[in-house]
C-alpha positions in Angstrom: -38.8 -203.1 139.7 -36.5 -201.2 141.8 -38.3 -200.7 145.2 -40.2 -203.5 146.8 -44.2 -202.9 146.9 -46.2 -204.5 149.5 -49.8 -205.5 150.0 -50.5 -204.1 153.3 -54.3 -205.2 153.2 -57.2 -206.1 151.1 -61.2 -206.1 151.5 -64.0 -206.8 149.7 -67.7 -207.0 150.4 -69.7 -210.1 149.1 -70.9 -209.6 145.7 -74.6 -209.4 144.7 -77.1 -209.5 142.0 -78.2 -206.0 140.9 -81.6 -206.5 142.2 -79.8 -207.0 145.7 -77.1 -204.7 145.4 -76.5 -201.6 147.6 -75.5 -198.2 146.1 -71.9 -197.9 144.7 -70.8 -195.5 147.6 -72.2 -197.8 150.2 -70.3 -200.8 148.6 -67.2 -198.8 148.1 -67.0 -197.6 151.7 -67.5 -200.9 152.9 -64.5 -202.2 150.8 -62.7 -199.0 152.2 -63.4 -199.9 155.7 -62.6 -203.6 155.5 -59.3 -202.9 153.7 -58.2 -200.2 156.5 -59.1 -202.8 159.3 -57.2 -205.5 157.5 -54.2 -203.5 157.2 -54.4 -202.0 160.6 -54.2 -198.5 159.3 -56.0 -195.3 159.7 -57.3 -193.8 156.5 -55.3 -190.5 157.0 -52.2 -192.4 156.2 -53.3 -193.0 152.6 -51.4 -190.7 150.3 -53.2 -191.5 147.1 -56.3 -193.1 145.8 -57.0 -194.8 142.6 -60.8 -195.6 142.2 -61.7 -198.1 139.4 -65.1 -198.1 138.1 -67.2 -198.2 134.7 -70.8 -197.4 135.2 -70.7 -194.2 137.2 -70.4 -190.4 136.7 -67.2 -188.4 137.2 -65.7 -188.2 140.7 -67.5 -191.2 141.8 -64.3 -192.2 143.6 -64.4 -188.9 145.8 -68.0 -189.7 146.9 -67.0 -193.2 148.1 -63.9 -192.2 150.0 -65.3 -189.0 151.6 -67.4 -191.5 153.8 -63.9 -192.4 155.2 -62.5 -189.1 155.6 -61.6 -185.7 153.9 -58.1 -185.5 154.1 -57.1 -183.6 150.9 -55.7 -187.1 149.4 -55.6 -186.9 145.7 -58.3 -189.1 144.4 -58.0 -190.4 140.6 -60.7 -192.0 138.9 -59.8 -194.9 136.6 -62.0 -196.4 133.6 -60.4 -199.1 131.8 -63.3 -201.2 131.1 -63.3 -204.6 132.8 -59.6 -204.0 133.9 -60.2 -200.8 135.8 -59.6 -202.3 139.2 -56.4 -203.8 138.1 -55.5 -200.7 136.2 -56.1 -198.7 139.6 -53.9 -201.3 141.4 -51.1 -200.8 138.6 -51.4 -196.9 139.1 -51.0 -197.3 142.9 -48.1 -199.7 142.5 -46.3 -197.4 140.3 -46.8 -194.5 142.7 -45.3 -196.3 145.6 -42.5 -198.1 143.6 -41.6 -194.6 142.2 -41.2 -193.4 145.8 -43.9 -190.7 145.0 -45.9 -191.9 147.8 -45.3 -194.7 150.7 -48.9 -195.6 150.8 -51.6 -195.9 148.2 -55.2 -197.1 148.1 -56.5 -199.0 145.0 -60.1 -199.5 145.1 -62.9 -200.6 142.6 -66.6 -200.8 142.6 -69.4 -201.2 140.4 -73.2 -200.8 140.7 -74.4 -202.6 137.5 -77.7 -202.6 136.1 -79.4 -205.8 135.1 -79.1 -207.6 131.9 -76.3 -207.8 129.2 -73.9 -204.9 128.8 -74.7 -202.1 126.5 -73.4 -198.6 125.1 -74.4 -196.0 127.3 -73.4 -192.9 124.9 -74.9 -193.3 121.4 -74.4 -189.9 120.1 -70.6 -190.3 119.6 -68.1 -192.8 118.2 -68.0 -196.0 120.1 -64.5 -196.9 121.5 -65.1 -200.6 120.1 -66.1 -199.5 116.7 -62.8 -200.9 114.9 -63.2 -204.2 116.8 -66.8 -204.6 115.8 -66.1 -203.8 112.1 -63.3 -206.4 112.2 -65.7 -208.9 114.1 -68.4 -208.5 111.3 -66.0 -209.8 108.9 -65.5 -213.0 110.9 -69.0 -213.7 112.5 -72.5 -213.2 111.4 -73.4 -210.7 114.0 -77.0 -210.8 115.4 -78.0 -206.9 115.9 -80.7 -208.0 118.4 -78.1 -209.4 120.8 -75.5 -207.7 123.0 -72.2 -207.3 121.2 -69.9 -208.6 123.9 -71.0 -212.2 124.2 -70.7 -212.2 120.3 -67.1 -211.6 120.6 -66.4 -214.5 122.8 -68.7 -216.9 120.7 -66.8 -216.1 117.7 -63.5 -216.7 119.6 -64.9 -220.0 120.7 -65.8 -221.2 117.3 -62.3 -220.1 115.9 -60.8 -222.1 118.9 -62.9 -225.1 118.2 -62.1 -225.0 114.5 -58.5 -225.0 115.2 -58.2 -227.6 118.0 -61.6 -229.4 117.9 -62.5 -228.8 121.5 -65.7 -230.4 122.6 -68.7 -228.3 123.9 -68.7 -230.6 126.8 -65.1 -229.5 127.7 -66.3 -225.8 128.0 -69.1 -226.6 130.1 -66.6 -228.3 132.6 -65.0 -224.9 133.1 -68.5 -223.6 134.4 -68.9 -226.6 136.7 -65.4 -226.2 138.1 -66.3 -222.5 138.8 -69.5 -223.5 140.7 -67.5 -226.1 142.7 -64.8 -223.6 143.8 -67.4 -220.9 144.5 -69.2 -223.1 146.9 -66.4 -222.5 149.4 -66.6 -218.8 148.9 -68.8 -216.6 151.1 -68.2 -213.7 148.9 -69.5 -215.5 145.5 -73.0 -215.0 144.0 -73.6 -218.3 142.7 -72.7 -221.2 145.0 -74.9 -224.2 144.1 -73.2 -226.9 142.0 -74.2 -227.6 138.4 -73.7 -230.4 135.9 -72.4 -230.2 132.4 -76.0 -231.0 131.4 -77.2 -227.8 133.2 -74.5 -225.9 131.5 -75.4 -227.0 127.9 -79.2 -227.2 128.4 -79.3 -223.3 129.9 -80.6 -220.8 127.4 -78.4 -219.8 124.6 -76.9 -216.5 124.5 -74.8 -216.3 121.4 -73.2 -219.0 119.1 -72.5 -222.0 121.4 -72.4 -219.8 124.7 -75.1 -220.8 127.0 -76.3 -218.7 130.0 -74.2 -220.6 132.4 -71.0 -220.1 130.4 -71.4 -216.3 130.9 -70.5 -214.2 133.9 -73.5 -212.4 135.4 -74.0 -208.8 135.9 -72.9 -208.1 139.5 -72.5 -205.3 142.1 -69.8 -205.1 144.5 -66.6 -203.5 145.7 -62.9 -204.6 146.6 -59.8 -202.6 147.8 -56.1 -203.2 148.2 -53.6 -200.9 150.2 -50.2 -200.9 148.8 -47.0 -199.7 150.7 -43.2 -199.5 150.7 -41.2 -201.7 153.1 -40.2 -198.7 155.1 -43.8 -197.7 155.7 -44.7 -201.3 156.8 -42.0 -201.2 159.2 -43.0 -198.0 160.8 -46.6 -198.8 161.0 -46.4 -202.5 162.0 -47.8 -204.0 159.0 -47.6 -207.8 159.1 -48.8 -210.7 156.9 -47.5 -208.8 153.9 -47.8 -209.9 150.2 -45.2 -208.3 147.8 -45.9 -207.6 144.0 -43.2 -209.4 142.3 -43.8 -208.2 138.9 -46.7 -206.3 137.1 -47.5 -205.1 133.6 -50.5 -203.4 132.1 -50.6 -203.7 128.3 -52.8 -202.9 125.3 -52.8 -203.9 121.5 -50.2 -204.2 119.1 -50.6 -202.8 115.7 -51.6 -206.0 113.9 -54.6 -206.5 116.0 -56.9 -205.9 113.2 -54.7 -207.4 110.5 -55.0 -211.0 112.1 -58.4 -211.8 111.1 -58.7 -213.5 114.4 -61.6 -213.4 116.9 -59.1 -214.7 119.5 -57.0 -211.7 119.1 -59.8 -209.4 119.3 -60.9 -210.5 122.7 -57.3 -209.9 124.0 -55.5 -213.2 123.9 -52.4 -211.6 122.4 -52.4 -209.0 125.1 -52.6 -211.7 127.6 -49.7 -213.8 126.3 -47.4 -210.6 125.8 -48.1 -209.3 129.4 -47.6 -212.7 131.0 -44.4 -213.2 129.1 -43.2 -210.0 130.3 -44.2 -210.5 133.9 -42.4 -214.0 134.0 -39.5 -212.6 132.6 -39.2 -209.6 135.0 -39.9 -211.9 138.0 -37.6 -214.9 136.7 -40.4 -217.2 137.3 -41.8 -220.2 135.1 -45.6 -220.4 135.1 -45.3 -224.0 135.8 -44.1 -223.2 139.3 -47.3 -221.0 140.1 -49.8 -222.9 142.0 -52.8 -220.6 142.0 -54.0 -218.1 139.5 -57.0 -215.8 139.2 -57.9 -215.4 135.8 -60.5 -213.2 133.7 -62.9 -215.9 132.8 -65.8 -213.5 131.7 -66.8 -216.4 129.5 -65.8 -220.1 129.7 -64.1 -219.3 126.3 -62.0 -216.8 127.8 -60.6 -219.0 130.6 -59.8 -221.5 128.0 -57.8 -219.0 126.0 -56.2 -217.8 129.1 -54.8 -221.0 130.2 -52.7 -221.0 127.1 -52.1 -217.2 127.1 -50.7 -217.5 130.6 -48.6 -220.5 129.8 -50.3 -222.7 132.1 -50.7 -225.3 129.4 -49.3 -225.5 125.6 -51.1 -223.8 122.8 -54.0 -226.2 121.9 -53.5 -228.0 125.0 -56.5 -226.5 127.0 -58.9 -229.3 126.6 -56.2 -232.0 127.9 -55.4 -229.5 130.6 -59.3 -229.6 131.7 -60.1 -233.2 131.2 -57.1 -234.2 133.4 -58.0 -232.1 136.1 -54.8 -229.8 136.1 -56.8 -226.7 136.5 -58.3 -227.4 140.1 -57.3 -228.9 143.3 -55.2 -231.8 143.1 -54.0 -230.7 139.8 -51.2 -228.7 138.7 -52.6 -225.2 139.2 -55.8 -224.2 141.1 -57.4 -221.8 138.7 -59.9 -219.3 140.1 -60.5 -220.8 143.6 -62.8 -217.9 144.2 -65.2 -219.3 141.5 -64.0 -216.5 139.2 -66.2 -214.3 137.3 -68.5 -217.1 136.2 -69.8 -217.9 139.8 -68.2 -215.4 142.2 -69.6 -212.4 139.6 -68.1 -209.5 137.7 -68.7 -206.1 139.0 -66.6 -204.5 136.3 -64.5 -202.0 138.5 -64.1 -204.4 141.5 -63.2 -207.5 139.8 -59.2 -207.0 139.4 -59.1 -206.0 143.0 -61.2 -209.0 144.2 -58.7 -211.1 142.3 -56.1 -209.3 144.3 -57.8 -210.0 147.6 -58.1 -213.7 146.8 -54.6 -214.2 145.8 -53.6 -212.3 148.9 -55.5 -214.4 151.2 -54.3 -217.5 149.5 -50.6 -216.3 150.2 -51.4 -215.5 153.6 -53.0 -218.9 154.3 -56.3 -217.4 155.0 -58.4 -218.9 152.4 -60.3 -221.2 154.5 -61.7 -224.2 152.6 -60.4 -222.7 149.3 -56.7 -222.7 150.5 -54.2 -224.0 148.1 -51.8 -225.6 150.4 -48.1 -224.2 150.5 -48.8 -221.5 148.0 -46.0 -218.9 148.0 -46.7 -217.4 144.4 -49.7 -216.4 142.8 -51.0 -214.8 139.7 -53.8 -212.4 138.8 -55.1 -211.6 135.2 -57.5 -209.0 134.3 -58.7 -208.0 130.8 -60.7 -205.3 129.4 -62.2 -205.2 126.0 -60.7 -202.4 123.8 -57.9 -203.5 125.0 -56.4 -203.2 128.6 -54.7 -206.4 129.9 -53.3 -206.4 133.5 -51.2 -209.3 134.9 -49.8 -209.2 138.3 -47.5 -211.7 140.0 -47.7 -211.8 143.9 -45.1 -213.5 146.2 -45.5 -214.3 149.9 -42.9 -212.2 152.1 -41.0 -214.6 154.4 
């Protein structure tokens, strides 16, 4: 990266169940107000806006930011499935890094319906058709169930067959998520749970139970990125920098591998993480805090290995030894992650960005990972879009 890009500020609103959520424009405007306050900047200093969301009509981004002002600023709406928020961040980072602008706003929001995800357009080819066709060759799909959890149920079964991981170990991921979320006022689910609670909750698909699946959630989050010159001119302090970032999609052999693990993006995660580490000259063992895409317990397990936090096949030992939490080698999802904080699709990547920024600024309260100077964020959308971002504290 040729031009250093700083995170001037972050903001998010508490996530909520769909029954308790506000409208997307109210939530989005709330996040914008908070990020401007955090950065100490007026809205008219923003030169570009990238707005990420999935469940919404065209130009929702304009409706949100017009509540902050109408300044003729370009507003680009971004839909990249569950990676929409991080894709907006990626675009904003490119704009600042290239010198096209000095200051850009990345915004994510989602007003989600209750229940499992389902296709909204049934009169045209579905974007995941090739993925679903491949999954059918690997897994006995139940047409009465949402397809999304069945992808991850198949990936979990494949992982168990390959490495022998026990159901109780998957359940520990959910227990850990709740324990972390207990200290996060932005999280939806903050009450503690046990392994028995997880395993006895209603079965959703395959071995996946309800407490191993992220809940449908409403929410919004935002980040302002700027150049170092802009930061000096405007008195931006407490800055965090983007050390390296990449966005990747699938390789040509994704459907040839006959692997549900590949279908859910593990290959993309591995390739994206390797590129980020190479660019930044950082070893993943030196990263003390990570916000990763735990849409299901299975995906958190796959991400441990894909992000290089543990060796391939080593996730069970990683979990059982407590290396994924406070007192271990790396704190994963101190926010509670998607499993407990919630997963408003367009907002998720920017909520992860907010958490890592607070961690590196030493402002995470009871969730604080002491001495953190590096933080990794990983956001994944099926179909596939994988974003990995490494943040560093600016001394």
